[in-house]
C-alpha positions in Angstrom: 56.0 153.9 100.1 54.5 151.6 97.4 53.1 154.6 95.7 56.6 156.0 95.3 57.9 152.6 94.1 55.1 152.5 91.5 56.0 156.0 90.3 59.7 154.9 90.0 58.6 151.8 88.2 57.1 154.0 85.4 60.5 155.7 84.8 63.2 153.2 86.0 64.0 149.7 85.0 66.7 147.1 85.3 68.0 144.8 82.6 69.5 141.6 84.0 72.3 139.6 82.4 76.1 139.1 82.6 76.3 142.9 83.2 73.3 144.6 84.7 72.0 147.7 83.0 70.1 150.5 84.8 67.9 152.7 82.6 65.9 155.9 83.1 63.0 156.4 80.7 61.8 159.9 79.7 58.2 159.7 78.6 56.4 161.6 75.9 52.9 163.1 76.3 51.4 159.7 75.3 53.3 158.0 78.2 55.6 156.2 75.8 59.4 156.0 76.1 60.8 159.0 74.1 64.4 159.0 75.3 66.4 157.0 77.7 69.6 157.2 79.8 71.7 154.2 80.5 73.8 154.2 83.7 77.2 152.3 83.4 77.1 150.8 86.9 75.0 150.5 90.0 77.2 153.1 91.6 76.4 155.7 88.9 72.7 154.8 89.2 72.7 155.4 92.9 74.7 158.6 92.7 72.1 160.1 90.3 69.2 159.3 92.7 70.9 159.6 96.1 69.1 162.9 97.0 65.7 161.0 97.1 65.3 159.5 100.5 62.5 157.9 102.5 61.7 158.2 106.2 59.3 155.6 107.7 59.5 155.1 111.5 57.2 152.1 111.3 59.4 150.1 109.0 63.0 151.3 109.7 64.9 153.8 111.7 66.4 157.0 110.2 66.3 157.6 106.4 67.0 155.3 103.4 67.8 156.0 99.8 64.7 155.5 97.8 66.6 153.9 94.9 68.2 151.3 97.1 64.8 150.3 98.5 63.3 150.2 95.0 66.1 147.9 93.7 65.3 145.5 96.5 61.5 145.7 95.9 60.1 142.4 94.6 57.9 144.2 92.1 60.6 146.4 90.6 60.5 146.5 86.8 63.2 144.1 85.6 63.8 142.7 82.1 65.9 139.8 80.9 66.8 141.1 77.4 66.8 144.3 75.3 65.5 144.1 71.8 64.6 146.4 69.0 61.5 145.1 67.1 59.4 147.7 65.4 55.6 147.2 65.5 56.0 144.5 68.2 54.4 144.8 71.6 55.4 142.8 74.7 53.3 142.6 77.8 55.2 142.8 81.0 54.8 139.9 83.4 56.7 140.0 86.6 56.7 136.2 86.8 58.0 135.5 83.3 60.9 136.2 80.9 60.5 139.8 79.8 61.9 141.6 76.8 62.4 145.3 76.8 61.6 146.7 73.3 63.5 149.9 72.4 60.7 150.6 69.9 57.8 152.3 71.7 55.6 153.4 68.9 55.4 155.5 65.7 54.3 159.1 65.7 50.7 158.0 65.4 48.7 155.1 66.9 46.9 152.9 64.4 43.2 152.9 64.5 41.5 150.3 62.3 38.3 152.3 62.3 39.9 155.5 61.1 38.6 156.9 57.9 41.2 158.4 55.5 40.4 161.6 53.7 42.6 161.5 50.6 41.7 165.1 49.8 43.7 166.2 52.9 46.8 164.4 51.7 46.5 165.2 48.0 49.5 167.6 47.9 51.8 164.9 49.5 50.5 162.2 47.2 50.9 164.5 44.2 54.5 165.3 45.1 55.3 161.6 45.5 53.7 160.7 42.1 54.8 163.6 40.0 58.1 164.6 41.4 59.6 161.7 43.3 58.3 158.9 41.0 58.4 161.1 37.9 54.9 160.1 36.9 55.8 156.4 37.0 52.6 154.9 38.6 54.3 151.5 39.1 57.1 153.0 41.1 54.6 155.2 43.0 52.6 152.2 44.2 55.7 150.2 44.9 57.2 152.9 47.1 54.0 153.3 49.1 53.9 149.6 49.6 57.6 149.6 50.8 56.6 152.2 53.4 53.7 150.1 54.5 56.2 147.2 55.2 58.4 149.5 57.2 55.5 150.7 59.3 54.7 147.0 59.9 58.2 146.5 61.3 59.8 144.9 58.2 63.3 145.3 56.8 62.6 145.4 53.1 66.2 145.0 51.8 65.5 147.6 49.1 67.4 150.9 48.8 65.4 153.8 47.4 67.7 156.0 45.3 66.6 159.4 44.0 68.6 161.7 41.8 67.8 165.1 40.5 68.9 168.7 40.4 69.2 170.7 43.7 65.9 172.1 44.8 63.6 169.7 42.9 62.2 168.3 46.1 63.7 164.8 46.1 64.5 164.7 49.9 61.4 166.5 51.1 59.1 163.4 51.1 61.7 161.0 52.4 62.5 163.2 55.4 58.8 163.7 56.0 58.2 160.0 56.2 61.2 159.5 58.5 60.6 162.4 60.9 56.8 163.0 60.8 55.5 159.5 60.3 58.0 157.2 61.9 59.5 159.7 64.4 62.9 161.1 65.1 63.8 158.2 67.3 63.8 155.8 64.5 65.1 158.0 61.7 68.7 159.2 60.9 70.1 161.6 58.3 73.6 160.7 57.3 75.9 162.9 55.2 79.2 161.1 55.8 80.4 157.8 54.4 82.3 157.2 57.7 79.0 157.5 59.7 77.5 154.8 57.6 80.4 152.3 57.6 82.5 152.9 60.7 82.5 150.5 63.6 80.8 152.9 66.1 77.3 152.2 64.9 75.0 153.9 67.4 73.9 156.4 64.9 72.4 153.8 62.6 71.4 151.2 65.1 67.8 150.9 66.2 66.6 152.9 63.3 63.9 152.0 60.8 64.7 154.6 58.1 68.0 156.2 57.2 68.6 158.9 54.5 72.1 158.9 53.0 72.7 162.3 51.4 75.4 162.9 48.7 77.8 160.3 50.0 80.8 160.4 47.7 82.6 157.6 45.8 80.2 154.7 46.1 79.1 154.9 42.5 82.3 153.3 41.3 83.9 152.1 44.5 83.5 148.3 44.6 84.5 148.0 48.3 81.9 150.6 49.4 79.3 149.1 47.1 79.7 145.7 48.7 79.4 147.2 52.2 76.2 148.9 51.1 74.8 145.7 49.8 75.5 144.0 53.1 73.9 146.9 55.1 70.8 146.8 53.0 70.1 143.1 53.7 71.7 142.2 57.0 69.3 141.2 59.7 71.8 141.5 62.6 74.3 144.3 63.3 76.6 145.2 66.1 75.7 148.1 68.4 79.1 149.5 69.4 79.7 152.6 71.4 83.0 154.1 72.5 84.3 152.5 75.7 81.5 150.0 75.8 81.3 146.3 74.8 79.7 145.6 71.4 76.4 143.7 71.4 74.4 142.1 68.6 71.0 143.7 67.8 68.5 142.9 65.2 68.7 145.3 62.2 65.5 146.7 60.8 67.0 149.7 59.1 65.8 150.7 55.6 67.7 153.2 53.4 67.0 156.1 51.1 69.8 157.5 49.0 69.6 161.0 47.5 72.2 162.7 45.2 72.4 165.6 42.7 74.6 163.6 40.3 73.0 161.0 38.1 74.5 157.7 39.0 75.0 157.5 42.8 74.8 153.7 43.3 76.4 150.6 41.9 73.9 148.3 40.2 74.8 144.8 39.1 72.9 143.7 36.1 69.7 141.8 35.7 69.5 140.1 39.0 70.1 143.1 41.2 67.3 143.2 43.6 68.5 145.8 46.0 67.9 149.2 44.5 64.9 151.1 43.2 66.2 154.2 41.3 64.5 157.2 39.8 65.5 160.5 38.4 63.1 163.0 39.9 61.0 165.4 38.0 62.2 169.0 38.2 58.9 170.6 37.2 58.5 172.5 40.5 62.2 173.5 41.0 62.2 177.1 42.2 58.4 177.3 42.6 58.2 178.9 46.0 54.4 178.9 46.1 54.3 175.1 45.5 56.9 174.3 48.2 55.4 176.7 50.7 52.0 174.9 50.3 53.7 171.5 50.6 55.8 172.4 53.6 52.7 173.6 55.5 51.0 170.3 54.8 54.0 168.5 56.1 54.4 170.6 59.2 57.6 172.3 58.2 58.0 176.1 58.2 57.6 177.8 54.8 60.6 179.3 53.1 59.9 182.5 55.0 58.0 182.8 58.3 56.8 180.3 60.8 53.8 178.0 61.1 50.8 179.2 63.1 49.2 177.1 65.8 46.3 176.4 63.5 48.7 175.2 60.7 50.5 173.0 63.1 47.3 171.3 64.2 46.3 170.9 60.6 49.7 169.4 59.6 49.4 166.9 62.5 46.0 165.9 61.2 47.4 165.4 57.7 50.2 163.3 59.1 47.6 161.1 60.8 45.7 160.6 57.5 48.9 159.8 55.6 49.9 157.3 58.2 46.7 155.5 58.0 46.7 155.7 54.2 50.0 153.8 54.2 48.9 151.3 56.9 45.7 150.4 55.0 47.3 149.6 51.7 46.3 146.2 50.1 49.5 144.1 50.2 48.1 140.8 49.1 49.8 140.8 45.7 52.9 142.9 46.5 56.4 141.3 46.0 59.4 143.4 46.8 61.4 141.5 44.1 59.3 143.0 41.4 61.2 146.2 41.3 60.0 148.8 38.7 62.5 149.0 35.9 62.9 152.7 35.6 64.9 154.2 32.7 67.8 155.2 35.0 67.9 151.7 36.6 68.1 150.1 33.1 70.8 152.5 32.1 72.8 151.6 35.2 72.3 147.9 34.6 73.5 148.2 31.1 76.5 150.3 32.3 77.4 147.7 34.9 77.3 144.8 32.3 80.8 144.0 30.8 80.9 144.9 27.1 82.2 141.5 26.2 79.2 139.9 27.8 76.9 142.1 25.8 78.8 141.3 22.6 78.5 137.6 23.1 74.8 137.8 23.7 74.3 139.4 20.3 76.9 137.3 18.7 75.3 134.0 19.7 72.0 135.1 18.4 73.7 136.0 15.2 75.2 132.5 14.9 71.9 130.9 15.5 70.3 133.1 12.8 73.0 132.4 10.2 73.2 128.7 11.2 77.0 128.7 11.3 78.6 125.8 13.1 82.2 127.0 13.2 83.9 130.4 13.1 87.5 131.5 13.3 88.9 133.3 16.3 90.0 136.3 14.2 86.5 136.6 12.7 84.9 136.7 16.2 87.5 139.3 17.2 86.7 141.4 14.2 83.0 141.3 15.0 83.8 142.3 18.5 85.6 145.4 17.3 82.7 146.3 15.0 80.3 145.9 17.9 82.3 148.2 20.2 82.8 150.8 17.5 79.1 150.8 16.6 78.0 151.4 20.2 80.8 153.8 21.0 82.4 151.3 23.5 86.1 151.1 24.2 87.8 148.1 22.5 89.3 146.7 25.7 91.2 143.7 24.0 93.7 145.0 21.5 94.7 141.6 20.0 92.7 138.5 19.2 95.1 136.5 21.5 94.1 138.4 24.6 90.5 138.3 23.5 90.7 134.6 23.0 92.2 134.1 26.5 89.4 136.1 28.1 86.8 134.0 26.3 88.3 130.8 27.6 88.8 132.1 31.2 85.5 134.0 31.7 83.0 132.1 29.5 84.4 128.6 29.4 84.6 128.4 25.6 86.7 125.6 24.5 88.3 125.8 21.1 88.7 122.9 18.7 92.2 121.7 18.1 93.1 122.0 14.4 96.3 120.3 13.1 98.4 122.6 10.9 100.2 120.2 8.6 102.9 122.6 7.4 104.1 123.8 10.8 103.4 120.5 12.5 102.0 122.1 15.6 98.6 122.1 17.3 96.9 125.5 17.4 93.6 127.0 18.6 91.8 128.0 15.5 88.0 127.6 15.7 85.0 127.6 18.0 82.2 125.1 17.7 78.5 126.3 18.0 77.9 123.9 20.9 80.7 125.5 22.9 79.3 128.9 22.1 75.9 127.9 23.4 77.5 126.8 26.6 79.2 130.2 26.7 75.7 131.8 26.5 74.6 129.9 29.6 77.8 131.0 31.3 77.2 134.6 30.5 73.8 134.5 32.1 75.3 133.2 35.3 78.4 135.4 35.5 77.1 138.7 34.2 73.3 138.3 34.4 72.4 139.6 31.0 68.7 139.9 30.9 66.0 140.7 28.4 65.2 144.1 30.1 68.8 145.2 29.6 69.0 144.1 26.0 65.6 145.6 25.2 66.7 148.9 26.8 69.9 148.9 24.7 67.9 148.2 21.5 65.6 151.2 22.4 68.6 153.4 22.9 70.1 152.3 19.6 66.9 153.0 17.8 66.4 156.4 19.5 70.0 157.7 19.2 71.1 156.0 16.0 73.4 153.3 17.1 74.8 155.3 20.1 75.2 153.1 23.2 73.5 153.3 26.6 76.7 154.1 28.4 80.3 153.0 28.7 
């Protein structure tokens, strides 16, 4: 009878708490949990196992349900808490507090003595470097390091955004990392904004990598952009299924965003530390030979035909080498905050910066250079108009009065009172340089104007002859 109970212990478990959960595990070929079924109640649990009975005339008369006897067995597998913690292993101890980890392992087991053959994975690395990272070596190394952190069970808080024409291969490597390296259990592919933001979160919970494909509206939608920022960095989320109570679970999800249009995400100036963006290289678009070779290495069927058994075995070996290549990266000097400033990221930072803030950055430098101590409101407004026209920006403030109010409200510039003797009234007429310097500090706090954005705009002006980076 104990042999039967030990067999049941391999597949069945109980999670204790305010409401007891009964779980059936389905194992993979490596004896790891691949899928699971949760029974709503003890009654449901029994009904699914009632055909299994035990007869033992030395212990009891007649027959008994095996599952009832197992539930009463002192060595039954019972846990006190369900968690999802990637790359974390918990030893089961019948006498202590036990945590049941919904993470059971990546597609490959790490072997510290495994020797990586980079020649085997050269096609994958080439696609990452040339196509995905557009020959940007800094981004190439940064992305590989991000994936190392994910494999070590970290939530990076960085969204990887890729844009490019259809068929350039931007999604190929992301999906390969999610499905073939992490595993389908810990990967999701989302093509609907509702699936990402609605309250029923089972699709995105207990995932380590999620691809969001062509989700509309978030480039300019502030509400959606704020939700995305929260999702990227939140450490706890609610697991909520229909007709079931919501529970809080730790959030280890990392995100990749792919789109055919150029500006898929909302970036917020210098201090944005949530997005790594790149416009993919389209050099191999339409090259069937190139993608057939790459797909075979990744274990995907070529554009026409199927993989042979030999090709499947080889693809599995390549995946193992790529997995260990990522796991063995030197992370001693890596800092996720040092995001590579790609050209498209700089463009989006400039586009997200209010024009008036950009103007005041230049204007204050102009005042310091000319050593002016005072300047009239109308003169500042005229310079603002010239700045906008020179960079092809819209002149948002149509009068110097509305412009003046904006300056006072947003940048805390306080004008000097000047007594007009003839009219005998007090009017706002001039700014002092000290106030404008305070304004400069305010700009840095409110709109995060940074040297990288300013340098980028200067480069754009030089390259295109005073045409701006973007409205």
